[in-house]
KOLKEFI-834426 format. One record per residue (C-alpha): residue in one letter; residue number from 1; x, y, z. Coordinates in pm, 1 decimal, always signed. Layout:
<r residu="A" num="NUM" u="X" v="Y" w="Z"/>
...
END
This chain:
<r residu="M" num="1" u="+0.0" v="+0.0" w="+0.0"/>
<r residu="T" num="2" u="+158.1" v="+326.7" w="-106.0"/>
<r residu="E" num="3" u="+126.2" v="+642.9" w="+96.8"/>
<r residu="E" num="4" u="-114.6" v="+821.5" w="-134.9"/>
<r residu="F" num="5" u="-388.5" v="+558.1" w="-83.6"/>
<r residu="I" num="6" u="-612.4" v="+604.7" w="+217.4"/>
<r residu="T" num="7" u="-740.3" v="+271.6" w="+340.5"/>
<r residu="L" num="8" u="-1075.7" v="+157.5" w="+470.7"/>
<r residu="A" num="9" u="-925.4" v="+97.9" w="+814.6"/>
<r residu="Q" num="10" u="-774.6" v="+447.6" w="+826.2"/>
<r residu="I" num="11" u="-1103.5" v="+616.5" w="+742.3"/>
<r residu="Q" num="12" u="-1313.3" v="+396.9" w="+969.7"/>
<r residu="G" num="13" u="-1079.3" v="+419.1" w="+1266.2"/>
<r residu="G" num="14" u="-865.7" v="+108.2" w="+1219.8"/>
<r residu="P" num="15" u="-921.1" v="-242.3" w="+1350.3"/>
<r residu="A" num="16" u="-890.0" v="-142.3" w="+1715.0"/>
<r residu="T" num="17" u="-1198.0" v="+81.0" w="+1714.3"/>
<r residu="S" num="18" u="-1563.3" v="+41.7" w="+1621.1"/>
<r residu="P" num="19" u="-1594.8" v="+160.7" w="+1260.1"/>
<r residu="A" num="20" u="-1793.8" v="+472.5" w="+1184.8"/>
<r residu="P" num="21" u="-2096.8" v="+404.3" w="+964.6"/>
<r residu="I" num="22" u="-2074.1" v="+518.4" w="+603.8"/>
<r residu="R" num="23" u="-2342.8" v="+779.8" w="+554.6"/>
<r residu="S" num="24" u="-2299.1" v="+888.0" w="+193.3"/>
<r residu="F" num="25" u="-2215.2" v="+678.6" w="-113.7"/>
<r residu="L" num="26" u="-2187.9" v="+913.7" w="-412.4"/>
<r residu="F" num="27" u="-2207.7" v="+767.1" w="-764.4"/>
<r residu="A" num="28" u="-2000.3" v="+906.9" w="-1048.9"/>
<r residu="P" num="29" u="-1987.5" v="+773.9" w="-1406.7"/>
<r residu="A" num="30" u="-1652.7" v="+604.8" w="-1461.8"/>
<r residu="N" num="31" u="-1650.9" v="+708.1" w="-1828.0"/>
<r residu="H" num="32" u="-1625.4" v="+1082.9" w="-1752.6"/>
<r residu="P" num="33" u="-1268.6" v="+1162.7" w="-1638.2"/>
<r residu="R" num="34" u="-1351.5" v="+1522.4" w="-1536.8"/>
<r residu="K" num="35" u="-1646.9" v="+1417.0" w="-1321.3"/>
<r residu="V" num="36" u="-1442.3" v="+1135.8" w="-1171.0"/>
<r residu="E" num="37" u="-1161.8" v="+1376.6" w="-1085.5"/>
<r residu="K" num="38" u="-1391.2" v="+1617.9" w="-901.8"/>
<r residu="V" num="39" u="-1617.6" v="+1370.2" w="-723.0"/>
<r residu="F" num="40" u="-1361.8" v="+1289.0" w="-453.4"/>
<r residu="E" num="41" u="-1377.4" v="+1651.7" w="-338.2"/>
<r residu="S" num="42" u="-1751.5" v="+1632.7" w="-264.5"/>
<r residu="G" num="43" u="-1725.4" v="+1547.2" w="+105.3"/>
<r residu="A" num="44" u="-1892.3" v="+1207.4" w="+60.2"/>
<r residu="D" num="45" u="-1782.0" v="+927.5" w="+290.4"/>
<r residu="A" num="46" u="-1746.4" v="+701.3" w="-13.9"/>
<r residu="V" num="47" u="-1742.9" v="+745.5" w="-391.1"/>
<r residu="I" num="48" u="-1874.1" v="+475.1" w="-626.4"/>
<r residu="L" num="49" u="-1724.4" v="+488.9" w="-975.5"/>
<r residu="D" num="50" u="-1994.0" v="+337.3" w="-1193.4"/>
<r residu="L" num="51" u="-1919.7" v="+88.8" w="-1470.3"/>
<r residu="E" num="52" u="-2281.1" v="-25.5" w="-1492.8"/>
<r residu="D" num="53" u="-2580.4" v="+199.8" w="-1563.6"/>
<r residu="A" num="54" u="-2374.7" v="+517.1" w="-1617.3"/>
<r residu="C" num="55" u="-2158.9" v="+362.1" w="-1890.1"/>
<r residu="A" num="56" u="-2274.5" v="+278.5" w="-2241.1"/>
<r residu="A" num="57" u="-2186.9" v="-73.5" w="-2351.9"/>
<r residu="S" num="58" u="-1927.3" v="+60.5" w="-2593.4"/>
<r residu="E" num="59" u="-1745.9" v="+246.8" w="-2311.8"/>
<r residu="K" num="60" u="-1752.5" v="-7.0" w="-2029.1"/>
<r residu="A" num="61" u="-1418.1" v="-174.9" w="-2101.8"/>
<r residu="A" num="62" u="-1225.7" v="+150.5" w="-2149.8"/>
<r residu="S" num="63" u="-1378.3" v="+303.4" w="-1837.0"/>
<r residu="R" num="64" u="-1211.8" v="+48.1" w="-1609.8"/>
<r residu="A" num="65" u="-874.9" v="+218.6" w="-1658.3"/>
<r residu="T" num="66" u="-1030.1" v="+558.3" w="-1586.0"/>
<r residu="A" num="67" u="-1166.7" v="+424.9" w="-1257.8"/>
<r residu="V" num="68" u="-832.2" v="+277.6" w="-1152.7"/>
<r residu="A" num="69" u="-648.0" v="+599.4" w="-1236.8"/>
<r residu="A" num="70" u="-888.3" v="+796.2" w="-1018.5"/>
<r residu="L" num="71" u="-860.6" v="+551.5" w="-729.3"/>
<r residu="T" num="72" u="-480.8" v="+559.6" w="-732.5"/>
<r residu="A" num="73" u="-473.2" v="+938.3" w="-697.6"/>
<r residu="A" num="74" u="-459.1" v="+1102.0" w="-354.9"/>
<r residu="R" num="75" u="-801.7" v="+1109.4" w="-188.5"/>
<r residu="T" num="76" u="-960.5" v="+1142.3" w="+153.8"/>
<r residu="C" num="77" u="-1265.6" v="+918.7" w="+116.9"/>
<r residu="L" num="78" u="-1336.9" v="+557.2" w="+37.9"/>
<r residu="G" num="79" u="-1325.9" v="+443.9" w="-324.5"/>
<r residu="Y" num="80" u="-1565.5" v="+181.2" w="-461.0"/>
<r residu="V" num="81" u="-1647.0" v="+55.1" w="-810.3"/>
<r residu="R" num="82" u="-1989.8" v="-62.7" w="-921.6"/>
<r residu="I" num="83" u="-1930.3" v="-351.8" w="-1156.2"/>
<r residu="N" num="84" u="-2175.2" v="-491.7" w="-1408.4"/>
<r residu="A" num="85" u="-2416.7" v="-763.1" w="-1300.1"/>
<r residu="A" num="86" u="-2298.1" v="-1119.8" w="-1248.3"/>
<r residu="D" num="87" u="-2482.2" v="-1250.7" w="-1554.4"/>
<r residu="T" num="88" u="-2325.9" v="-1000.4" w="-1798.7"/>
<r residu="E" num="89" u="-2024.6" v="-1034.0" w="-2024.0"/>
<r residu="W" num="90" u="-1840.8" v="-754.2" w="-1837.6"/>
<r residu="C" num="91" u="-1851.0" v="-869.9" w="-1476.1"/>
<r residu="L" num="92" u="-1539.0" v="-1088.3" w="-1468.7"/>
<r residu="R" num="93" u="-1316.3" v="-841.1" w="-1651.9"/>
<r residu="D" num="94" u="-1451.2" v="-554.6" w="-1438.3"/>
<r residu="L" num="95" u="-1323.7" v="-733.3" w="-1128.5"/>
<r residu="D" num="96" u="-997.6" v="-835.8" w="-1291.1"/>
<r residu="E" num="97" u="-905.7" v="-485.3" w="-1397.5"/>
<r residu="V" num="98" u="-1016.9" v="-277.6" w="-1097.0"/>
<r residu="I" num="99" u="-900.7" v="-492.5" w="-804.1"/>
<r residu="G" num="100" u="-576.6" v="-372.1" w="-649.0"/>
<r residu="P" num="101" u="-443.8" v="-198.5" w="-336.6"/>
<r residu="W" num="102" u="-619.3" v="+121.6" w="-445.5"/>
<r residu="L" num="103" u="-969.7" v="-29.2" w="-412.3"/>
<r residu="D" num="104" u="-1182.3" v="-17.9" w="-95.2"/>
<r residu="G" num="105" u="-1491.0" v="-194.6" w="-220.9"/>
<r residu="I" num="106" u="-1704.8" v="-344.0" w="-494.2"/>
<r residu="V" num="107" u="-2073.4" v="-264.4" w="-541.6"/>
<r residu="A" num="108" u="-2262.8" v="-554.1" w="-701.3"/>
<r residu="P" num="109" u="-2589.8" v="-457.1" w="-874.2"/>
<r residu="K" num="110" u="-2911.9" v="-653.3" w="-923.0"/>
<r residu="I" num="111" u="-2828.6" v="-935.6" w="-684.3"/>
<r residu="E" num="112" u="-3123.9" v="-1174.4" w="-689.8"/>
<r residu="K" num="113" u="-2995.4" v="-1498.8" w="-536.2"/>
<r residu="P" num="114" u="-2723.0" v="-1609.8" w="-297.5"/>
<r residu="E" num="115" u="-2527.6" v="-1790.3" w="-569.0"/>
<r residu="E" num="116" u="-2454.5" v="-1457.5" w="-738.5"/>
<r residu="I" num="117" u="-2302.9" v="-1292.2" w="-433.1"/>
<r residu="V" num="118" u="-2109.9" v="-1609.3" w="-349.1"/>
<r residu="L" num="119" u="-1961.5" v="-1611.2" w="-699.7"/>
<r residu="I" num="120" u="-1856.0" v="-1246.1" w="-686.4"/>
<r residu="D" num="121" u="-1712.2" v="-1290.9" w="-337.0"/>
<r residu="W" num="122" u="-1513.3" v="-1594.1" w="-457.0"/>
<r residu="L" num="123" u="-1379.8" v="-1409.4" w="-761.3"/>
<r residu="I" num="124" u="-1269.0" v="-1113.9" w="-549.0"/>
<r residu="A" num="125" u="-1086.7" v="-1354.2" w="-316.3"/>
<r residu="Q" num="126" u="-901.3" v="-1514.7" w="-607.8"/>
<r residu="F" num="127" u="-781.8" v="-1177.6" w="-734.4"/>
<r residu="E" num="128" u="-684.6" v="-1073.2" w="-379.7"/>
<r residu="R" num="129" u="-479.7" v="-1391.4" w="-340.3"/>
<r residu="E" num="130" u="-319.9" v="-1354.8" w="-683.2"/>
<r residu="R" num="131" u="-218.6" v="-992.9" w="-611.3"/>
<r residu="G" num="132" u="-94.7" v="-1040.0" w="-256.8"/>
<r residu="L" num="133" u="-383.8" v="-851.3" w="-97.0"/>
<r residu="P" num="134" u="-544.2" v="-950.9" w="+234.1"/>
<r residu="I" num="135" u="-818.5" v="-1202.7" w="+167.3"/>
<r residu="G" num="136" u="-1149.7" v="-1036.2" w="+254.6"/>
<r residu="G" num="137" u="-997.2" v="-689.9" w="+271.7"/>
<r residu="I" num="138" u="-1202.7" v="-551.8" w="-16.6"/>
<r residu="D" num="139" u="-1557.6" v="-466.6" w="+86.6"/>
<r residu="L" num="140" u="-1852.9" v="-604.9" w="-110.6"/>
<r residu="M" num="141" u="-2192.5" v="-434.2" w="-106.5"/>
<r residu="P" num="142" u="-2486.6" v="-581.2" w="-301.6"/>
<r residu="I" num="143" u="-2770.9" v="-365.2" w="-427.0"/>
<r residu="I" num="144" u="-3117.0" v="-515.5" w="-384.3"/>
<r residu="E" num="145" u="-3320.5" v="-375.4" w="-671.7"/>
<r residu="T" num="146" u="-3569.4" v="-638.6" w="-789.2"/>
<r residu="G" num="147" u="-3858.2" v="-830.4" w="-641.1"/>
<r residu="A" num="148" u="-3657.3" v="-1152.6" w="-666.6"/>
<r residu="G" num="149" u="-3368.0" v="-993.4" w="-479.7"/>
<r residu="L" num="150" u="-3591.3" v="-871.5" w="-199.2"/>
<r residu="H" num="151" u="-3762.1" v="-1212.8" w="-178.0"/>
<r residu="A" num="152" u="-3423.3" v="-1388.4" w="-147.4"/>
<r residu="L" num="153" u="-3272.4" v="-1130.2" w="+88.7"/>
<r residu="D" num="154" u="-3243.9" v="-1358.7" w="+391.4"/>
<r residu="A" num="155" u="-3060.2" v="-1621.4" w="+187.0"/>
<r residu="I" num="156" u="-2833.4" v="-1358.8" w="+30.6"/>
<r residu="I" num="157" u="-2736.1" v="-1228.1" w="+374.6"/>
<r residu="A" num="158" u="-2685.9" v="-1580.3" w="+511.9"/>
<r residu="A" num="159" u="-2468.5" v="-1696.2" w="+220.3"/>
<r residu="G" num="160" u="-2145.3" v="-1669.6" w="+420.0"/>
<r residu="T" num="161" u="-1977.1" v="-1396.5" w="+217.9"/>
<r residu="R" num="162" u="-1780.8" v="-1087.6" w="+318.1"/>
<r residu="I" num="163" u="-2074.8" v="-846.9" w="+288.5"/>
<r residu="K" num="164" u="-2112.4" v="-603.6" w="+579.4"/>
<r residu="R" num="165" u="-2423.3" v="-425.1" w="+457.1"/>
<r residu="V" num="166" u="-2673.8" v="-424.4" w="+171.4"/>
<r residu="S" num="167" u="-2815.6" v="-130.7" w="-21.1"/>
<r residu="F" num="168" u="-3145.0" v="-53.3" w="-190.7"/>
<r residu="G" num="169" u="-3205.3" v="+56.9" w="-550.0"/>
<r residu="A" num="170" u="-3559.3" v="+189.4" w="-587.3"/>
<r residu="G" num="171" u="-3530.4" v="+281.9" w="-954.9"/>
<r residu="D" num="172" u="-3495.3" v="-72.5" w="-1083.2"/>
<r residu="F" num="173" u="-3709.3" v="-206.0" w="-799.3"/>
<r residu="T" num="174" u="-4012.6" v="+5.9" w="-886.7"/>
<r residu="R" num="175" u="-3965.4" v="-71.2" w="-1257.1"/>
<r residu="D" num="176" u="-3945.2" v="-443.3" w="-1185.6"/>
<r residu="M" num="177" u="-4247.4" v="-434.1" w="-954.5"/>
<r residu="R" num="178" u="-4445.8" v="-207.1" w="-1190.2"/>
<r residu="M" num="179" u="-4482.1" v="+52.4" w="-916.5"/>
<r residu="K" num="180" u="-4502.6" v="+426.9" w="-957.6"/>
<r residu="W" num="181" u="-4204.8" v="+586.9" w="-782.1"/>
<r residu="S" num="182" u="-4377.9" v="+881.9" w="-619.4"/>
<r residu="A" num="183" u="-4240.6" v="+1187.9" w="-444.6"/>
<r residu="D" num="184" u="-4353.4" v="+1068.7" w="-100.6"/>
<r residu="E" num="185" u="-4209.4" v="+717.5" w="-160.2"/>
<r residu="A" num="186" u="-4490.8" v="+553.1" w="+36.4"/>
<r residu="E" num="187" u="-4476.7" v="+255.6" w="-200.0"/>
<r residu="L" num="188" u="-4120.2" v="+178.6" w="-79.7"/>
<r residu="A" num="189" u="-4217.7" v="+125.7" w="+284.8"/>
<r residu="Y" num="190" u="-4235.5" v="-253.7" w="+271.9"/>
<r residu="A" num="191" u="-3902.9" v="-290.1" w="+92.0"/>
<r residu="R" num="192" u="-3730.2" v="-48.6" w="+328.3"/>
<r residu="G" num="193" u="-3865.2" v="-224.8" w="+633.8"/>
<r residu="R" num="194" u="-3767.4" v="-561.7" w="+492.1"/>
<r residu="L" num="195" u="-3410.3" v="-447.9" w="+427.5"/>
<r residu="V" num="196" u="-3366.9" v="-309.3" w="+777.9"/>
<r residu="L" num="197" u="-3520.7" v="-613.7" w="+945.6"/>
<r residu="A" num="198" u="-3323.8" v="-869.6" w="+743.0"/>
<r residu="S" num="199" u="-2999.5" v="-681.1" w="+802.2"/>
<r residu="R" num="200" u="-3058.7" v="-671.9" w="+1176.6"/>
<r residu="V" num="201" u="-3155.6" v="-1038.9" w="+1201.0"/>
<r residu="G" num="202" u="-2865.2" v="-1138.0" w="+976.9"/>
<r residu="G" num="203" u="-2609.9" v="-952.7" w="+1187.8"/>
<r residu="L" num="204" u="-2516.1" v="-693.3" w="+926.3"/>
<r residu="E" num="205" u="-2471.6" v="-319.5" w="+960.1"/>
<r residu="A" num="206" u="-2779.3" v="-110.5" w="+893.1"/>
<r residu="P" num="207" u="-2845.0" v="-89.5" w="+516.8"/>
<r residu="I" num="208" u="-2789.7" v="+197.6" w="+274.4"/>
<r residu="D" num="209" u="-3102.8" v="+365.3" w="+137.1"/>
<r residu="T" num="210" u="-3187.4" v="+427.7" w="-227.7"/>
<r residu="V" num="211" u="-3087.8" v="+718.8" w="-448.2"/>
<r residu="H" num="212" u="-3326.6" v="+1009.1" w="-503.9"/>
<r residu="I" num="213" u="-3328.8" v="+1105.2" w="-870.0"/>
<r residu="D" num="214" u="-3531.7" v="+1429.1" w="-884.1"/>
<r residu="L" num="215" u="-3252.9" v="+1680.8" w="-837.9"/>
<r residu="A" num="216" u="-3492.6" v="+1974.1" w="-874.9"/>
<r residu="D" num="217" u="-3715.4" v="+1861.7" w="-587.5"/>
<r residu="E" num="218" u="-3511.5" v="+1942.8" w="-279.2"/>
<r residu="E" num="219" u="-3814.1" v="+1905.7" w="-52.9"/>
<r residu="S" num="220" u="-3882.4" v="+1544.3" w="-147.8"/>
<r residu="F" num="221" u="-3510.3" v="+1465.4" w="-122.4"/>
<r residu="A" num="222" u="-3504.2" v="+1598.2" w="+233.0"/>
<r residu="A" num="223" u="-3818.3" v="+1397.5" w="+311.2"/>
<r residu="S" num="224" u="-3655.7" v="+1085.1" w="+164.6"/>
<r residu="I" num="225" u="-3359.7" v="+1128.6" w="+397.8"/>
<r residu="V" num="226" u="-3590.8" v="+1172.3" w="+698.9"/>
<r residu="T" num="227" u="-3770.7" v="+852.4" w="+601.4"/>
<r residu="G" num="228" u="-3445.0" v="+660.9" w="+572.0"/>
<r residu="V" num="229" u="-3330.9" v="+780.8" w="+913.7"/>
<r residu="K" num="230" u="-3665.0" v="+685.7" w="+1071.5"/>
<r residu="F" num="231" u="-3655.4" v="+338.1" w="+917.6"/>
<r residu="G" num="232" u="-3307.1" v="+273.9" w="+1054.3"/>
<r residu="F" num="233" u="-3080.7" v="+302.3" w="+750.9"/>
<r residu="Q" num="234" u="-2723.5" v="+414.0" w="+815.5"/>
<r residu="G" num="235" u="-2681.7" v="+618.3" w="+498.7"/>
<r residu="K" num="236" u="-2790.5" v="+683.9" w="+143.2"/>
<r residu="L" num="237" u="-2683.9" v="+629.4" w="-217.0"/>
<r residu="L" num="238" u="-2643.8" v="+964.5" w="-395.0"/>
<r residu="I" num="239" u="-2619.0" v="+1083.3" w="-754.7"/>
<r residu="H" num="240" u="-2506.6" v="+1446.3" w="-715.8"/>
<r residu="P" num="241" u="-2249.6" v="+1624.7" w="-494.3"/>
<r residu="A" num="242" u="-2517.8" v="+1873.6" w="-385.2"/>
<r residu="Q" num="243" u="-2687.4" v="+1589.2" w="-197.2"/>
<r residu="V" num="244" u="-2386.8" v="+1507.3" w="+20.0"/>
<r residu="A" num="245" u="-2397.9" v="+1771.3" w="+293.9"/>
<r residu="L" num="246" u="-2757.7" v="+1714.3" w="+401.6"/>
<r residu="T" num="247" u="-2708.3" v="+1338.9" w="+392.0"/>
<r residu="N" num="248" u="-2398.5" v="+1347.3" w="+610.6"/>
<r residu="Q" num="249" u="-2565.3" v="+1582.2" w="+855.7"/>
<r residu="S" num="250" u="-2888.2" v="+1383.2" w="+877.0"/>
<r residu="F" num="251" u="-2740.3" v="+1037.6" w="+927.9"/>
<r residu="M" num="252" u="-2559.8" v="+1133.1" w="+1245.6"/>
<r residu="P" num="253" u="-2691.6" v="+1257.4" w="+1580.8"/>
<r residu="S" num="254" u="-2747.0" v="+1631.1" w="+1608.3"/>
<r residu="A" num="255" u="-2608.2" v="+1834.8" w="+1896.3"/>
<r residu="K" num="256" u="-2961.1" v="+1852.1" w="+2039.0"/>
<r residu="E" num="257" u="-3004.9" v="+1474.9" w="+2021.3"/>
<r residu="I" num="258" u="-2667.9" v="+1416.9" w="+2184.4"/>
<r residu="A" num="259" u="-2744.2" v="+1659.6" w="+2467.2"/>
<r residu="R" num="260" u="-3083.1" v="+1499.1" w="+2530.6"/>
<r residu="A" num="261" u="-2935.4" v="+1149.1" w="+2526.1"/>
<r residu="Q" num="262" u="-2670.6" v="+1250.8" w="+2777.1"/>
<r residu="K" num="263" u="-2934.3" v="+1410.9" w="+2999.7"/>
<r residu="I" num="264" u="-3140.5" v="+1089.8" w="+2995.8"/>
<r residu="V" num="265" u="-2841.8" v="+869.8" w="+3075.8"/>
<r residu="D" num="266" u="-2720.5" v="+1094.4" w="+3358.4"/>
<r residu="A" num="267" u="-3066.0" v="+1129.2" w="+3513.6"/>
<r residu="F" num="268" u="-3135.1" v="+757.9" w="+3494.1"/>
<r residu="H" num="269" u="-2802.4" v="+660.9" w="+3647.2"/>
<r residu="A" num="270" u="-2866.9" v="+898.0" w="+3935.2"/>
<r residu="A" num="271" u="-3216.6" v="+752.9" w="+3983.9"/>
<r residu="E" num="272" u="-3088.8" v="+396.5" w="+3956.1"/>
<r residu="N" num="273" u="-2829.0" v="+460.1" w="+4224.2"/>
<r residu="A" num="274" u="-3114.7" v="+579.9" w="+4442.8"/>
<r residu="G" num="275" u="-3308.5" v="+257.4" w="+4378.7"/>
<r residu="S" num="276" u="-3543.1" v="+362.6" w="+4098.2"/>
<r residu="A" num="277" u="-3556.0" v="+215.0" w="+3746.1"/>
<r residu="S" num="278" u="-3822.2" v="+439.5" w="+3598.0"/>
<r residu="I" num="279" u="-3825.9" v="+818.5" w="+3597.7"/>
<r residu="K" num="280" u="-3949.5" v="+1118.7" w="+3399.2"/>
<r residu="V" num="281" u="-3714.0" v="+1344.6" w="+3204.0"/>
<r residu="D" num="282" u="-3871.2" v="+1663.6" w="+3069.9"/>
<r residu="G" num="283" u="-4212.5" v="+1500.7" w="+3100.7"/>
<r residu="Y" num="284" u="-4117.4" v="+1179.0" w="+2917.5"/>
<r residu="F" num="285" u="-4124.2" v="+838.6" w="+3082.1"/>
<r residu="V" num="286" u="-3777.8" v="+680.4" w="+3092.7"/>
<r residu="D" num="287" u="-3692.1" v="+319.7" w="+3171.8"/>
<r residu="Y" num="288" u="-3423.2" v="+76.1" w="+3057.6"/>
<r residu="P" num="289" u="-3518.8" v="+58.9" w="+2685.4"/>
<r residu="I" num="290" u="-3522.1" v="+439.1" w="+2659.5"/>
<r residu="V" num="291" u="-3185.1" v="+460.1" w="+2833.4"/>
<r residu="E" num="292" u="-3037.7" v="+196.2" w="+2603.8"/>
<r residu="K" num="293" u="-3158.3" v="+395.3" w="+2303.9"/>
<r residu="A" num="294" u="-2994.4" v="+707.8" w="+2447.7"/>
<r residu="Q" num="295" u="-2672.5" v="+513.1" w="+2496.5"/>
<r residu="Q" num="296" u="-2686.6" v="+408.7" w="+2131.1"/>
<r residu="V" num="297" u="-2707.6" v="+774.6" w="+2029.8"/>
<r residu="L" num="298" u="-2402.6" v="+859.7" w="+2241.8"/>
<r residu="A" num="299" u="-2208.8" v="+560.8" w="+2107.5"/>
<r residu="L" num="300" u="-2286.8" v="+660.4" w="+1746.9"/>
<r residu="A" num="301" u="-2176.3" v="+1017.0" w="+1817.0"/>
<r residu="A" num="302" u="-1849.9" v="+889.1" w="+1960.8"/>
<r residu="R" num="303" u="-1790.1" v="+670.4" w="+1654.0"/>
<r residu="M" num="304" u="-1846.4" v="+969.2" w="+1427.0"/>
END
């Protein structure tokens, strides 16, 4: 690892600490060198250089070198590549050409069954071994974006691969399910809940929420972020640098939330020492579950 690469462990605090959640994954088309060059200055926690939907078929092969060149340059955020789907002619060569010490992670689109994620995980491991990289060191994040993928989610999570979290792609999901993707996103509630529940039961990190594609509608974008936070996602896929700041701010505790959590914990500890396990703080009933939630807020703030 050369000095100009910043590693996943460095950004997330190293192996000795609890890693900070990744709040913002910003897509950039790998076939546009100027956009790729600027995207790492956006403030996103992670950048995804896209070889899939953002690249025309005629440009996919050539764009791999553009992605690698960008990842080997000095940067201060994580660098991922979205490869083409497992059943396409590009997937294998995508992995072959982008895997190296410069790469933090692979994003695998349209995962619909456990065999697909197992295959991609196995291929990554072979290239890691061949190139002298730590086996399992490259992150792998699947995108669930079809009805079949959502239906098989438990099996995908339980497949025994390196995945730490899954993400949601509402564009392909609503197309596949013949849904109307509306501004209020009410039709996504079941899928969002399913992703959060399966991730929790499967022992993964909280998932990453879908992109929001209407760049002109800032109000619905803000509402989409609020929904993702309420459902328990840890972050969001993004398509424009202007979306980064609000995302980063929203997927971490505010100063007000931290102060309230600390007040609850302090008051409860004082009451507990006096022999009471249920109290009121500012008119709200507080017992052990509420205190544990407050402790989670403080722990997340410390990780950030």
